[in-house]
One Martini backbone bead per residue (centre of mass of N, CA, C, O) as a GRO file, in nm:
protein
  237
    1MET     BB    1  -3.495   0.857  -2.944
    2GLN     BB    2  -3.345   0.851  -3.237
    3PRO     BB    3  -3.200   0.661  -3.451
    4PRO     BB    4  -2.926   0.644  -3.618
    5THR     BB    5  -2.829   0.695  -3.925
    6ALA     BB    6  -2.679   0.624  -4.197
    7PRO     BB    7  -2.416   0.723  -4.356
    8LEU     BB    8  -2.344   0.928  -4.598
    9ARG     BB    9  -2.202   1.056  -4.851
   10GLY     BB   10  -1.954   1.259  -4.686
   11GLN     BB   11  -2.003   1.129  -4.411
   12ARG     BB   12  -1.939   1.080  -4.086
   13GLU     BB   13  -1.890   0.883  -3.833
   14ASP     BB   14  -2.046   0.833  -3.529
   15PRO     BB   15  -1.876   0.826  -3.204
   16TYR     BB   16  -2.071   0.870  -2.962
   17PRO     BB   17  -2.183   0.595  -2.857
   18GLN     BB   18  -1.910   0.480  -2.762
   19MET     BB   19  -1.828   0.720  -2.580
   20GLU     BB   20  -2.071   0.705  -2.392
   21ARG     BB   21  -2.014   0.428  -2.270
   22GLN     BB   22  -1.737   0.493  -2.152
   23VAL     BB   23  -1.822   0.733  -1.973
   24GLN     BB   24  -2.039   0.586  -1.808
   25THR     BB   25  -1.844   0.381  -1.683
   26MET     BB   26  -1.654   0.585  -1.546
   27LEU     BB   27  -1.874   0.723  -1.368
   28SER     BB   28  -1.964   0.473  -1.214
   29ASP     BB   29  -1.689   0.412  -1.088
   30LEU     BB   30  -1.661   0.688  -0.947
   31THR     BB   31  -1.906   0.666  -0.762
   32LEU     BB   32  -1.802   0.420  -0.602
   33GLN     BB   33  -1.536   0.550  -0.510
   34LEU     BB   34  -1.664   0.786  -0.352
   35GLN     BB   35  -1.822   0.613  -0.153
   36ARG     BB   36  -1.580   0.464  -0.028
   37PHE     BB   37  -1.430   0.720   0.061
   38ARG     BB   38  -1.654   0.830   0.255
   39ASP     BB   39  -1.665   0.555   0.434
   40THR     BB   40  -1.380   0.631   0.512
   41ALA     BB   41  -1.222   0.752   0.779
   42ASN     BB   42  -0.898   0.688   0.684
   43PRO     BB   43  -0.755   0.766   0.421
   44THR     BB   44  -0.521   0.701   0.211
   45LEU     BB   45  -0.291   0.819  -0.005
   46ILE     BB   46  -0.357   0.620  -0.229
   47ALA     BB   47  -0.663   0.673  -0.238
   48GLU     BB   48  -0.642   0.973  -0.306
   49ASN     BB   49  -0.482   0.947  -0.574
   50GLU     BB   50  -0.685   0.764  -0.719
   51LEU     BB   51  -0.918   0.965  -0.711
   52LEU     BB   52  -0.781   1.198  -0.862
   53GLU     BB   53  -0.730   1.035  -1.121
   54SER     BB   54  -1.026   0.969  -1.185
   55ILE     BB   55  -1.129   1.259  -1.203
   56GLY     BB   56  -0.940   1.347  -1.430
   57GLY     BB   57  -1.036   1.141  -1.644
   58CYS     BB   58  -1.337   1.222  -1.647
   59THR     BB   59  -1.296   1.516  -1.723
   60GLU     BB   60  -1.166   1.463  -1.998
   61ALA     BB   61  -1.402   1.300  -2.118
   62VAL     BB   62  -1.617   1.524  -2.099
   63GLU     BB   63  -1.461   1.729  -2.269
   64ASP     BB   64  -1.462   1.556  -2.525
   65MET     BB   65  -1.769   1.548  -2.553
   66ARG     BB   66  -1.806   1.854  -2.584
   67PHE     BB   67  -1.632   1.881  -2.837
   68ALA     BB   68  -1.797   1.686  -3.015
   69LEU     BB   69  -2.063   1.844  -2.995
   70ASP     BB   70  -1.964   2.113  -3.108
   71THR     BB   71  -1.880   2.000  -3.381
   72ALA     BB   72  -2.164   1.894  -3.466
   73MET     BB   73  -2.306   2.177  -3.440
   74ASP     BB   74  -2.113   2.330  -3.645
   75HIS     BB   75  -2.129   2.042  -3.841
   76PRO     BB   76  -2.408   1.891  -3.943
   77GLU     BB   77  -2.331   1.793  -4.241
   78SER     BB   78  -2.118   1.562  -4.131
   79PHE     BB   79  -2.378   1.447  -3.980
   80SER     BB   80  -2.634   1.201  -3.892
   81ILE     BB   81  -2.808   1.433  -3.705
   82THR     BB   82  -3.047   1.534  -3.516
   83THR     BB   83  -3.173   1.783  -3.325
   84GLU     BB   84  -3.280   1.608  -3.093
   85GLU     BB   85  -3.015   1.457  -3.043
   86LEU     BB   86  -2.842   1.704  -2.975
   87GLN     BB   87  -3.010   1.791  -2.728
   88ALA     BB   88  -2.976   1.527  -2.566
   89ARG     BB   89  -2.668   1.540  -2.551
   90ALA     BB   90  -2.643   1.814  -2.409
   91GLU     BB   91  -2.796   1.730  -2.151
   92ARG     BB   92  -2.610   1.495  -2.072
   93ILE     BB   93  -2.348   1.664  -2.049
   94ARG     BB   94  -2.449   1.858  -1.831
   95ALA     BB   95  -2.485   1.638  -1.618
   96TRP     BB   96  -2.190   1.553  -1.612
   97GLU     BB   97  -2.076   1.832  -1.532
   98ARG     BB   98  -2.216   1.844  -1.259
   99ASP     BB   99  -2.081   1.591  -1.143
  100MET     BB  100  -1.787   1.700  -1.180
  101GLN     BB  101  -1.811   1.940  -0.991
  102ARG     BB  102  -1.849   1.770  -0.734
  103ALA     BB  103  -1.587   1.609  -0.768
  104GLN     BB  104  -1.398   1.859  -0.761
  105GLN     BB  105  -1.461   1.935  -0.473
  106THR     BB  106  -1.344   1.682  -0.350
  107ALA     BB  107  -1.061   1.714  -0.470
  108GLU     BB  108  -0.997   1.983  -0.326
  109LYS     BB  109  -1.014   1.868  -0.039
  110VAL     BB  110  -0.787   1.666  -0.070
  111ARG     BB  111  -0.563   1.865  -0.145
  112ALA     BB  112  -0.586   2.036   0.112
  113ALA     BB  113  -0.519   1.805   0.309
  114GLN     BB  114  -0.237   1.749   0.191
  115ARG     BB  115  -0.120   2.029   0.240
  116ARG     BB  116  -0.155   2.031   0.546
  117ARG     BB  117   0.019   1.786   0.609
  118ALA     BB  118   0.279   1.889   0.478
  119GLN     BB  119   0.303   2.147   0.650
  120ALA     BB  120   0.307   2.008   0.927
  121GLN     BB  121   0.561   1.841   0.874
  122ASN     BB  122   0.748   2.077   0.810
  123ASP     BB  123   0.713   2.229   1.077
  124ALA     BB  124   0.811   2.000   1.261
  125ASN     BB  125   1.097   1.976   1.143
  126ASN     BB  126   1.181   2.278   1.186
  127ALA     BB  127   1.113   2.308   1.501
  128ASP     BB  128   1.237   1.991   1.557
  129PRO     BB  129   1.532   1.841   1.513
  130SER     BB  130   1.531   1.618   1.731
  131GLN     BB  131   1.283   1.472   1.619
  132ARG     BB  132   1.409   1.398   1.349
  133GLU     BB  133   1.640   1.234   1.468
  134ASN     BB  134   1.458   1.035   1.615
  135ASP     BB  135   1.313   0.927   1.367
  136GLU     BB  136   1.567   0.825   1.224
  137PHE     BB  137   1.650   0.630   1.448
  138LEU     BB  138   1.392   0.460   1.443
  139LYS     BB  139   1.416   0.372   1.149
  140GLN     BB  140   1.690   0.232   1.179
  141GLU     BB  141   1.603   0.033   1.399
  142PHE     BB  142   1.379  -0.096   1.234
  143ALA     BB  143   1.565  -0.198   1.009
  144ASN     BB  144   1.744  -0.373   1.191
  145GLN     BB  145   1.519  -0.553   1.306
  146LYS     BB  146   1.430  -0.661   1.032
  147THR     BB  147   1.699  -0.794   0.959
  148ILE     BB  148   1.712  -0.983   1.203
  149GLN     BB  149   1.444  -1.126   1.148
  150GLN     BB  150   1.524  -1.240   0.873
  151THR     BB  151   1.764  -1.405   0.977
  152ASP     BB  152   1.599  -1.578   1.174
  153ASP     BB  153   1.411  -1.697   0.963
  154GLN     BB  154   1.633  -1.838   0.801
  155THR     BB  155   1.735  -2.016   1.032
  156LEU     BB  156   1.466  -2.159   1.087
  157ASP     BB  157   1.442  -2.280   0.807
  158ARG     BB  158   1.697  -2.452   0.823
  159LEU     BB  159   1.616  -2.613   1.074
  160SER     BB  160   1.356  -2.727   0.959
  161SER     BB  161   1.493  -2.876   0.726
  162GLY     BB  162   1.676  -3.056   0.903
  163ILE     BB  163   1.449  -3.191   1.067
  164HIS     BB  164   1.308  -3.313   0.825
  165ARG     BB  165   1.544  -3.492   0.734
  166LEU     BB  166   1.571  -3.651   1.001
  167HIS     BB  167   1.289  -3.769   0.991
  168GLU     BB  168   1.324  -3.923   0.727
  169THR     BB  169   1.563  -4.095   0.823
  170ALA     BB  170   1.418  -4.232   1.061
  171VAL     BB  171   1.197  -4.363   0.892
  172ASN     BB  172   1.387  -4.531   0.713
  173ILE     BB  173   1.522  -4.688   0.943
  174ASN     BB  174   1.263  -4.814   1.055
  175GLU     BB  175   1.188  -4.964   0.797
  176GLU     BB  176   1.452  -5.130   0.778
  177MET     BB  177   1.424  -5.272   1.055
  178THR     BB  178   1.158  -5.408   0.994
  179THR     BB  179   1.261  -5.572   0.754
  180GLN     BB  180   1.492  -5.720   0.908
  181GLU     BB  181   1.307  -5.854   1.116
  182HIS     BB  182   1.151  -6.025   0.915
  183ILE     BB  183   1.395  -6.179   0.807
  184ILE     BB  184   1.489  -6.302   1.078
  185ASN     BB  185   1.226  -6.450   1.137
  186ASP     BB  186   1.238  -6.629   0.886
  187ILE     BB  187   1.511  -6.763   0.955
  188ASP     BB  188   1.426  -6.879   1.231
  189ARG     BB  189   1.200  -7.057   1.123
  190GLY     BB  190   1.383  -7.219   0.935
  191MET     BB  191   1.577  -7.326   1.152
  192SER     BB  192   1.362  -7.475   1.314
  193ARG     BB  193   1.281  -7.672   1.091
  194VAL     BB  194   1.563  -7.794   1.047
  195GLN     BB  195   1.609  -7.889   1.339
  196SER     BB  196   1.367  -8.076   1.345
  197ARG     BB  197   1.455  -8.256   1.111
  198LEU     BB  198   1.734  -8.335   1.229
  199ASP     BB  199   1.627  -8.471   1.480
  200GLY     BB  200   1.466  -8.685   1.329
  201ALA     BB  201   1.705  -8.807   1.176
  202MET     BB  202   1.876  -8.884   1.427
  203LYS     BB  203   1.669  -9.079   1.543
  204LYS     BB  204   1.663  -9.271   1.303
  205VAL     BB  205   1.964  -9.339   1.306
  206GLY     BB  206   1.969  -9.450   1.595
  207MET     BB  207   1.764  -9.672   1.543
  208LEU     BB  208   1.925  -9.809   1.314
  209ILE     BB  209   2.178  -9.875   1.487
  210ASP     BB  210   2.038 -10.041   1.704
  211LYS     BB  211   1.939 -10.263   1.487
  212THR     BB  212   2.224 -10.306   1.426
  213SER     BB  213   2.485 -10.492   1.408
  214ASP     BB  214   2.815 -10.511   1.465
  215THR     BB  215   2.895 -10.568   1.174
  216GLY     BB  216   2.735 -10.337   1.049
  217LYS     BB  217   2.881 -10.114   1.201
  218MET     BB  218   3.160 -10.165   1.083
  219ILE     BB  219   3.083 -10.123   0.795
  220CYS     BB  220   2.987  -9.828   0.824
  221ILE     BB  221   3.253  -9.721   0.933
  222GLY     BB  222   3.423  -9.797   0.690
  223VAL     BB  223   3.266  -9.639   0.477
  224LEU     BB  224   3.299  -9.364   0.614
  225PHE     BB  225   3.609  -9.365   0.610
  226ILE     BB  226   3.642  -9.376   0.306
  227ILE     BB  227   3.485  -9.120   0.243
  228LEU     BB  228   3.675  -8.937   0.404
  229ILE     BB  229   3.931  -8.991   0.242
  230LEU     BB  230   3.821  -8.898  -0.032
  231CYS     BB  231   3.759  -8.607   0.055
  232ILE     BB  232   4.048  -8.530   0.131
  233VAL     BB  233   4.178  -8.585  -0.142
  234PHE     BB  234   3.997  -8.390  -0.304
  235VAL     BB  235   4.079  -8.135  -0.149
  236VAL     BB  236   4.386  -8.142  -0.187
  237ARG     BB  237   4.364  -8.134  -0.511
   0.00000   0.00000   0.00000
């Protein structure tokens, strides 16, 4: 295939190369989608509709390519395209059209299956009204059960949140009690040291009193009595 030459004055730019890449990408994606659809035992309605939509889009794209080729062949003077290139494009588009014919056959089978299911559902509803009422009752019950389940889930969520908060509060209380216990232990150790020092001081005072004469004791008692009087006077004022 010869590369397209640059458009001359009065000639339009050839959009075919860009359109070809887009169509080729769409057809490749459609091929993969068809393969997945065939490999699925029971395709869903969503998968069927997506396949039909993809086939419709690819069909329109190939039709646009056919229209563009016909335009180029009818007005070759408007495009810088050789005869060999036009023939190659025509062959490529014919191959795409054959692929789309096979895809359209699959699409028609899918539509026929959808029509059969719809007709069977319609016949069942018309033939057995009690069955329809039963189905509606079951749907209503299912909706009610779902609502109850959602309410229970919300209640459980609230309980879980409350339990989580209680757990955090218990952890905080435990940490606070541990801190208070450490403080109390520190105070107890301090009091023990003070008591030990006070006992030592009392022993020293006792020893000092024992060594002091009776006159000295009387003098100490008098001094202490005077100090006591002064303290009382100071407090009263």
